[in-house]
C-alpha positions as CSV (number, residue, x, y, z in Angstrom):
1,M,-19.2,-291.8,65.1
2,S,-18.6,-290.0,68.8
3,T,-20.3,-291.3,71.1
4,K,-20.2,-288.4,73.4
5,K,-23.4,-287.8,74.6
6,R,-25.8,-284.7,74.9
7,I,-28.3,-283.9,77.8
8,E,-31.9,-282.7,76.9
9,F,-34.8,-282.4,78.7
10,D,-38.5,-282.0,78.2
11,S,-41.4,-282.2,81.6
12,L,-40.2,-286.0,82.1
13,G,-37.3,-285.3,82.8
14,P,-33.2,-284.9,81.0
15,K,-32.0,-288.1,78.4
16,K,-28.7,-288.7,76.9
17,I,-28.5,-288.4,73.3
18,D,-25.6,-288.5,70.8
19,K,-24.4,-285.5,69.8
20,N,-24.6,-286.2,66.1
21,K,-28.3,-286.4,66.3
22,L,-30.4,-283.9,65.7
23,W,-33.3,-285.4,67.5
24,G,-34.6,-284.5,70.9
25,A,-36.0,-286.0,73.9
26,Q,-39.1,-287.3,73.0
27,T,-37.7,-289.4,69.4
28,Q,-35.1,-290.5,72.4
29,R,-37.2,-292.1,75.0
30,S,-40.0,-293.5,71.8
31,L,-36.4,-294.9,70.6
32,E,-36.0,-297.0,74.1
33,N,-40.1,-297.6,75.2
34,F,-40.9,-299.4,71.8
35,K,-38.5,-301.7,70.5
36,I,-40.9,-303.5,68.7
37,G,-40.7,-305.6,65.1
38,D,-38.0,-304.0,62.3
39,E,-41.1,-301.8,60.8
40,K,-40.0,-298.4,60.4
41,I,-42.4,-295.0,59.7
42,P,-42.1,-295.5,56.1
43,N,-39.9,-293.0,53.8
44,E,-43.3,-291.3,52.2
45,I,-44.7,-290.5,55.5
46,I,-41.5,-288.8,56.6
47,I,-41.3,-286.8,52.6
48,A,-45.2,-285.7,54.0
49,L,-43.9,-284.6,57.2
50,G,-41.4,-282.4,55.2
51,Q,-44.2,-281.0,53.2
52,Q,-46.9,-280.4,55.5
53,K,-44.4,-278.5,58.0
54,K,-43.3,-276.0,55.2
55,A,-46.6,-275.7,54.2
56,A,-47.1,-275.0,58.4
57,A,-44.4,-273.0,58.6
58,Y,-45.4,-270.4,55.8
59,A,-48.7,-270.4,56.4
60,N,-47.6,-269.0,60.1
61,I,-45.5,-266.5,58.2
62,E,-48.3,-265.1,56.4
63,L,-50.4,-265.2,59.2
64,G,-47.7,-262.8,61.1
65,K,-47.5,-265.6,64.1
66,L,-44.1,-266.7,63.0
67,N,-40.9,-264.5,62.6
68,K,-39.4,-264.6,59.2
69,K,-36.0,-265.3,59.8
70,I,-36.7,-268.2,62.0
71,G,-39.6,-269.4,59.4
72,Y,-37.5,-269.9,56.5
73,K,-34.9,-271.3,58.1
74,I,-37.5,-273.5,59.0
75,I,-38.4,-273.9,55.6
76,N,-34.8,-274.7,54.9
77,A,-34.6,-277.8,56.9
78,C,-37.9,-279.1,55.9
79,N,-36.4,-279.4,52.0
80,Q,-33.7,-281.6,53.5
81,I,-36.5,-283.9,54.7
82,I,-38.0,-283.6,51.8
83,N,-35.0,-284.4,49.9
84,L,-34.4,-287.6,52.5
85,N,-31.4,-285.9,53.4
86,L,-32.0,-286.2,57.3
87,V,-33.8,-289.5,56.8
88,N,-31.3,-290.6,59.1
89,E,-33.2,-289.0,62.0
90,F,-36.5,-290.4,61.7
91,P,-35.4,-293.8,63.5
92,L,-38.8,-294.8,65.1
93,S,-41.2,-298.1,65.1
94,L,-44.4,-297.8,63.4
95,W,-45.1,-299.7,66.6
96,Q,-45.7,-296.6,68.4
97,T,-48.4,-293.9,70.2
98,G,-51.8,-294.7,67.8
99,S,-52.1,-290.5,67.0
100,G,-48.3,-290.2,65.5
101,T,-47.9,-287.9,68.3
102,Q,-43.6,-289.2,68.7
103,T,-42.9,-288.8,64.9
104,N,-44.7,-285.8,64.5
105,M,-42.0,-284.9,67.2
106,N,-39.7,-286.5,66.2
107,A,-39.3,-284.1,62.8
108,N,-39.9,-281.2,65.3
109,E,-36.8,-281.7,67.1
110,V,-34.9,-282.8,63.9
111,I,-36.4,-279.5,62.0
112,S,-35.2,-277.1,65.6
113,N,-32.3,-278.9,66.0
114,Y,-31.1,-278.4,62.5
115,V,-31.9,-274.5,62.4
116,I,-30.5,-274.3,66.0
117,K,-26.5,-275.7,64.6
118,K,-27.4,-273.3,61.1
119,L,-27.7,-270.4,63.4
120,K,-25.0,-271.4,66.0
121,G,-26.7,-269.5,68.8
122,K,-26.8,-266.4,67.2
123,I,-30.9,-266.0,67.9
124,G,-32.0,-265.8,71.0
125,S,-32.2,-267.8,74.8
126,K,-31.7,-271.7,75.2
127,Y,-34.0,-272.6,72.2
128,P,-33.8,-270.0,69.6
129,V,-36.2,-272.4,67.7
130,H,-38.3,-274.5,69.9
131,P,-40.1,-278.0,68.6
132,N,-43.1,-277.0,69.7
133,D,-43.1,-273.1,69.8
134,H,-41.7,-273.0,66.1
135,V,-42.0,-275.9,64.2
136,N,-45.5,-277.2,65.6
137,L,-46.8,-273.6,65.8
138,S,-50.8,-273.6,65.2
139,Q,-51.0,-277.7,64.9
140,S,-51.3,-280.7,66.8
141,S,-49.7,-284.0,66.1
142,N,-53.7,-285.2,66.2
143,D,-54.0,-283.2,63.0
144,T,-50.8,-283.2,61.2
145,F,-50.6,-286.7,61.3
146,P,-53.9,-287.5,59.2
147,T,-52.4,-285.1,56.9
148,I,-49.5,-286.3,56.4
149,M,-51.6,-289.6,56.0
150,N,-53.6,-288.2,53.3
151,I,-50.7,-286.4,51.4
152,A,-48.4,-289.3,51.6
153,I,-51.1,-292.2,50.4
154,N,-52.5,-289.5,48.0
155,E,-49.1,-288.5,46.3
156,L,-47.7,-292.3,46.2
157,T,-50.8,-293.0,44.1
158,L,-50.5,-290.1,41.7
159,N,-47.1,-290.8,41.1
160,K,-46.0,-294.3,41.0
161,L,-49.7,-296.5,41.1
162,I,-51.7,-294.9,38.6
163,P,-49.2,-295.0,35.7
164,S,-48.4,-298.8,37.0
165,I,-52.1,-299.2,36.2
166,K,-52.1,-297.2,33.0
167,N,-49.5,-299.1,31.4
168,L,-50.7,-302.3,32.0
169,I,-54.2,-301.4,30.6
170,K,-52.0,-299.9,27.9
171,E,-50.4,-303.9,27.4
172,L,-53.6,-305.4,27.7
173,D,-54.7,-303.2,25.2
174,N,-52.2,-303.8,22.7
175,K,-52.8,-307.8,23.1
176,K,-56.7,-307.5,23.0
177,N,-55.9,-305.6,19.5
178,K,-53.2,-308.2,18.3
179,F,-55.1,-311.5,19.4
180,N,-58.3,-309.8,18.1
181,K,-58.6,-312.3,14.9
182,I,-57.6,-315.4,16.9
183,I,-60.7,-317.6,17.4
184,K,-60.3,-320.2,20.2
185,I,-63.0,-322.3,22.8
186,G,-64.4,-320.4,25.8
187,R,-64.8,-321.8,28.7
188,T,-67.2,-321.3,31.5
189,H,-67.8,-323.5,34.7
190,T,-63.9,-324.7,34.0
191,Q,-65.7,-326.1,31.0
192,D,-66.2,-325.9,27.5
193,A,-68.3,-323.2,25.6
194,T,-68.6,-321.6,22.8
195,P,-66.2,-319.7,20.6
196,I,-64.9,-316.0,21.6
197,T,-60.9,-314.3,20.2
198,L,-58.4,-314.6,22.1
199,G,-58.1,-310.9,22.1
200,D,-62.4,-310.7,23.7
201,E,-60.7,-312.6,26.4
202,F,-57.5,-310.0,26.3
203,S,-60.7,-307.3,26.4
204,A,-62.7,-308.5,29.5
205,F,-58.8,-308.2,31.5
206,S,-58.3,-304.8,30.0
207,S,-61.9,-303.6,31.1
208,Q,-61.5,-305.0,35.0
209,I,-58.6,-302.8,35.5
210,N,-59.4,-300.1,33.7
211,S,-62.8,-300.0,36.0
212,C,-60.4,-300.6,39.3
213,L,-58.3,-297.7,38.1
214,S,-61.6,-295.6,37.8
215,R,-62.5,-296.8,41.5
216,I,-59.1,-295.9,42.7
217,I,-59.2,-292.4,41.2
218,L,-63.1,-291.8,42.9
219,A,-62.0,-293.0,46.5
220,K,-58.7,-291.2,45.8
221,K,-60.4,-287.9,45.9
222,E,-61.4,-288.0,49.5
223,L,-58.0,-287.8,50.4
224,N,-57.9,-284.1,49.2
225,N,-59.8,-283.1,52.3
226,L,-57.1,-282.6,55.3
227,A,-57.7,-282.1,59.2
228,Q,-54.8,-279.5,59.3
229,G,-56.0,-276.7,61.4
230,G,-58.6,-279.1,63.4
231,T,-55.6,-279.3,66.2
232,A,-56.0,-281.5,69.2
233,V,-60.0,-282.4,68.3
234,G,-61.0,-280.5,65.6
235,S,-62.1,-277.6,67.2
236,G,-58.7,-276.1,66.0
237,I,-57.9,-274.4,68.9
238,N,-54.6,-272.6,69.3
239,A,-54.6,-272.4,65.4
240,P,-55.6,-268.8,63.8
241,K,-58.6,-267.8,61.9
242,N,-58.0,-269.3,58.3
243,F,-54.8,-270.9,59.2
244,D,-56.2,-274.5,57.2
245,K,-57.5,-272.4,54.0
246,I,-53.5,-270.6,53.8
247,F,-52.0,-273.9,54.4
248,C,-53.7,-276.2,52.1
249,K,-52.9,-272.9,49.6
250,Y,-49.3,-273.5,50.2
251,L,-48.9,-277.4,50.4
252,N,-50.9,-277.0,47.0
253,K,-47.9,-275.1,45.7
254,I,-45.4,-278.0,46.9
255,T,-47.5,-281.4,46.1
256,K,-49.0,-282.5,42.9
257,N,-52.4,-283.0,44.6
258,K,-55.2,-280.2,45.3
259,Y,-55.7,-280.4,48.5
260,Q,-58.3,-278.2,50.6
261,P,-59.5,-278.3,54.3
262,S,-61.6,-281.1,55.8
263,K,-65.7,-279.5,55.9
264,N,-65.7,-281.1,59.8
265,K,-62.3,-281.5,61.2
266,F,-63.5,-283.5,64.2
267,K,-64.7,-286.3,61.7
268,A,-61.0,-285.9,59.9
269,I,-59.3,-286.7,63.0
270,S,-61.9,-289.3,64.4
271,S,-62.0,-291.0,61.7
272,H,-60.6,-292.8,58.5
273,E,-63.0,-294.4,56.5
274,D,-62.0,-292.5,53.4
275,L,-58.9,-294.0,53.8
276,V,-60.4,-297.4,54.5
277,N,-62.5,-297.0,51.1
278,F,-59.0,-296.2,49.6
279,S,-57.4,-299.5,50.5
280,N,-61.0,-301.4,49.5
281,S,-60.0,-300.1,46.2
282,L,-56.6,-301.3,46.3
283,K,-58.5,-304.8,47.3
284,T,-60.8,-305.1,44.3
285,L,-57.6,-304.4,42.3
286,S,-55.7,-307.3,43.6
287,I,-59.1,-309.2,43.3
288,A,-59.0,-308.3,39.5
289,I,-55.7,-309.0,38.7
290,M,-56.0,-312.2,41.4
291,K,-58.4,-313.3,38.8
292,I,-56.8,-312.0,35.4
293,I,-53.0,-313.7,36.2
294,N,-54.6,-317.0,37.6
295,D,-56.8,-317.6,34.0
296,I,-53.2,-316.5,32.3
297,R,-51.3,-318.9,34.6
298,F,-53.9,-322.1,33.4
299,L,-53.9,-320.6,29.6
300,A,-50.4,-321.2,29.8
301,S,-50.3,-324.4,31.6
302,G,-48.2,-327.2,30.1
303,P,-46.5,-326.8,28.2
304,R,-47.8,-330.8,27.4
305,S,-49.9,-331.7,29.7
306,G,-51.8,-328.7,30.3
307,I,-54.2,-325.9,28.0
308,G,-51.1,-325.0,26.7
309,E,-52.9,-322.0,24.5
310,L,-50.3,-319.2,25.9
311,E,-46.8,-319.1,25.8
312,L,-44.8,-317.0,29.1
313,P,-41.4,-315.9,28.3
314,I,-38.7,-317.8,29.7
315,N,-36.9,-315.7,32.5
316,E,-35.1,-318.7,34.6
317,P,-35.3,-322.0,34.9
318,G,-38.3,-323.3,37.0
319,S,-36.9,-326.1,39.1
320,S,-33.8,-327.5,41.2
321,I,-34.6,-331.1,40.5
322,M,-36.7,-331.0,36.8
323,P,-34.1,-329.9,34.0
324,G,-36.3,-327.9,31.0
325,K,-38.9,-326.9,33.4
326,V,-39.9,-323.4,33.2
327,N,-42.9,-321.7,36.0
328,P,-45.1,-319.1,35.5
329,T,-42.7,-316.5,38.4
330,Q,-43.8,-313.4,37.5
331,I,-47.7,-314.7,38.1
332,E,-46.4,-316.5,41.4
333,A,-44.7,-313.3,42.9
334,L,-47.7,-310.8,41.8
335,S,-50.5,-313.1,43.5
336,M,-48.4,-313.2,46.4
337,V,-48.7,-309.5,46.5
338,C,-52.1,-309.5,45.8
339,A,-52.3,-311.8,49.0
340,Q,-50.6,-309.3,51.2
341,V,-52.8,-306.2,49.8
342,I,-55.9,-308.2,50.9
343,G,-54.8,-309.0,54.1
344,N,-53.6,-305.4,54.8
345,S,-56.9,-304.0,53.8
346,S,-58.2,-306.2,56.4
347,T,-55.5,-304.8,59.0
348,V,-57.1,-301.0,57.9
349,D,-60.7,-302.1,58.0
350,I,-60.3,-303.3,61.8
351,A,-57.9,-299.9,62.3
352,G,-60.7,-298.1,60.9
353,M,-63.4,-299.3,62.9
354,S,-61.3,-299.2,66.0
355,G,-60.9,-295.3,67.1
356,H,-62.4,-293.7,70.1
357,F,-63.8,-290.7,70.7
358,Q,-62.4,-287.8,69.5
359,L,-59.5,-289.8,67.8
360,N,-58.5,-292.7,65.9
361,A,-55.4,-294.1,68.0
362,Y,-55.0,-296.6,64.5
363,K,-53.0,-293.9,62.4
364,P,-49.4,-295.1,62.3
365,V,-50.4,-298.5,61.1
366,I,-53.4,-297.4,58.7
367,A,-50.3,-295.5,56.7
368,F,-47.8,-297.4,56.4
369,S,-50.2,-301.2,55.2
370,I,-51.7,-298.9,52.5
371,I,-48.1,-297.1,51.6
372,Q,-46.7,-301.0,51.4
373,S,-49.8,-301.9,49.4
374,L,-49.3,-299.2,46.7
375,N,-45.8,-299.7,46.8
376,L,-46.2,-303.7,46.4
377,L,-48.4,-303.4,43.5
378,S,-47.0,-300.5,41.6
379,D,-43.8,-302.7,41.7
380,G,-45.5,-305.8,41.2
381,I,-47.8,-305.0,38.3
382,N,-44.0,-303.3,36.4
383,S,-42.5,-306.6,37.2
384,F,-45.5,-308.7,35.7
385,N,-45.9,-306.5,32.8
386,I,-42.9,-306.1,31.2
387,N,-41.4,-309.9,32.2
388,C,-44.4,-311.0,31.7
389,L,-47.6,-310.1,30.1
390,K,-45.5,-308.2,26.8
391,N,-43.8,-311.2,25.3
392,I,-46.7,-313.7,26.1
393,K,-47.4,-315.9,22.9
394,P,-50.6,-317.7,21.4
395,N,-49.8,-321.4,20.7
396,K,-51.4,-321.2,17.5
397,K,-51.7,-324.5,17.3
398,N,-53.3,-326.1,20.9
399,I,-55.8,-323.4,20.2
400,T,-56.7,-324.7,17.0
401,N,-56.7,-328.2,18.3
402,H,-58.8,-327.4,21.3
403,L,-61.3,-325.3,19.0
404,N,-61.9,-328.1,16.5
405,N,-62.1,-330.5,19.1
406,S,-64.8,-328.7,21.8
407,L,-68.2,-330.2,21.8
408,M,-69.9,-326.8,22.5
409,L,-69.5,-326.0,18.7
410,V,-72.7,-328.0,18.6
411,T,-74.5,-325.0,20.2
412,A,-75.0,-323.1,16.6
413,L,-77.2,-325.9,15.9
414,N,-79.6,-325.0,18.1
415,N,-81.9,-323.1,15.7
416,I,-82.0,-325.4,13.1
417,I,-82.8,-329.5,14.6
418,G,-83.3,-327.7,18.2
419,Y,-81.5,-328.1,21.7
420,D,-82.5,-331.8,22.1
421,N,-81.1,-332.8,19.0
422,A,-78.1,-331.1,19.1
423,S,-77.7,-332.2,22.9
424,K,-77.8,-336.0,21.1
425,I,-75.4,-334.9,18.5
426,A,-72.9,-333.9,21.3
427,K,-73.1,-336.9,23.4
428,K,-72.9,-339.4,20.1
429,A,-69.6,-338.0,19.6
430,F,-68.6,-337.8,23.4
431,E,-69.4,-341.3,23.9
432,K,-67.9,-342.7,20.5
433,N,-64.8,-340.5,20.5
434,L,-66.4,-339.0,17.2
435,T,-66.3,-335.4,15.7
436,L,-69.3,-332.9,16.1
437,K,-69.8,-333.7,11.9
438,E,-69.3,-337.3,12.1
439,A,-72.1,-338.0,15.0
440,A,-74.3,-335.6,13.1
441,K,-74.0,-338.2,10.0
442,K,-74.3,-341.1,11.7
443,L,-77.6,-339.5,13.7
444,N,-78.9,-338.3,9.9
445,L,-79.8,-335.4,11.9
446,V,-78.0,-332.4,9.4
447,S,-76.6,-332.9,6.2
448,E,-72.5,-332.4,5.7
449,K,-73.3,-329.7,3.9
450,D,-75.9,-327.8,6.3
451,F,-73.2,-328.9,8.4
452,D,-70.1,-327.0,7.2
453,K,-72.6,-324.0,6.8
454,I,-73.7,-323.9,10.4
455,V,-71.3,-324.8,12.5
456,N,-68.5,-322.1,11.7
457,P,-66.7,-320.9,14.2
458,K,-66.0,-317.6,12.7
459,K,-69.8,-317.0,12.6
460,M,-70.0,-317.9,16.1
461,I,-68.2,-315.1,17.9
């Protein structure tokens, strides 16, 4: 790559920029001034920027604000951004100005210089396609960045997270149906309780995830309301009448969700409770998943000294020192994902409450945290589903042994001999290491025939 530099000017003076790069002075200043961490603006945000700039160009053309020839060149440049062909032109750190202004200008400069390069200077003067006057026309970073936050998160949820959740539900339902006739002991307070089926247990898991999916879909609806058209503070200064509606019309042709202007753009720019709420729906999903996989983890504990009612697929050796050991690695990976998502949600909570006056200046970290959570959950769920859940098997021998040895089957006698007498049988069986039937016979509280008729796990589920 050539090391020759070009000089570009902005309001603060000249900057030297690699002539092979499409970005301009504002991007270069941010690149030099914010050398913080390794986290970059996510690709999902870059794609959404391309979609947003494309829809804005179409709107400006329709409203007569933008020359058609320039406008369609801008649109072609946006397509390159959407396809990530220009992804290397977006080098900025996540840790930048809290409005995302520098990333918005990064896009404006890249689009401008891409078009100028294609035009080879055939149109106009020094800036035939100006990053502010043409690419950013009728827009501000303050309404553009919250718009692309919603777009990126909404599209990622629809295209990636929701399908992964639906696949998880499908597999949990398969297990529910497959295990529906396997009677096992239930457990409350981690202690033996009355019988259920293994299918019942998995039906609870499926219902948990179904409820989480409903919450996510409900929270997601709020993200269809966009700040675009509010410009700097929500008043819409420098944006033509109906720009917001026409923008959404074109955006809806480019994306899969159905967007509309926010009813109050002052709110849409200054606060992000919609994203806080959505983030917390991901946290709730993580909490539900953590409960489910911990249950599966303990039900599969063993193989000889644990509960051992489930058998997990053997994917890799589990220990560097203990031969033959198999660990619940998919569960461990997904549980760490859940922990990270819960932490990300706390970050979004803090960022959401910390906006001031007409602008929330925590936009990049809100977007980054939610996008990371979406990708981690989607990938983690898919990995667990494919590499663990699909090949889980019941250990029927252990299930039967635990069921038959449980003292809580005595509950079936409550209505016949009363709670106190049933308790005596359970206590006797435990203290003398007897079966419930043997204890009942010794105490002469119920006949063997009646015991067999009443204490039947099949009748207790």
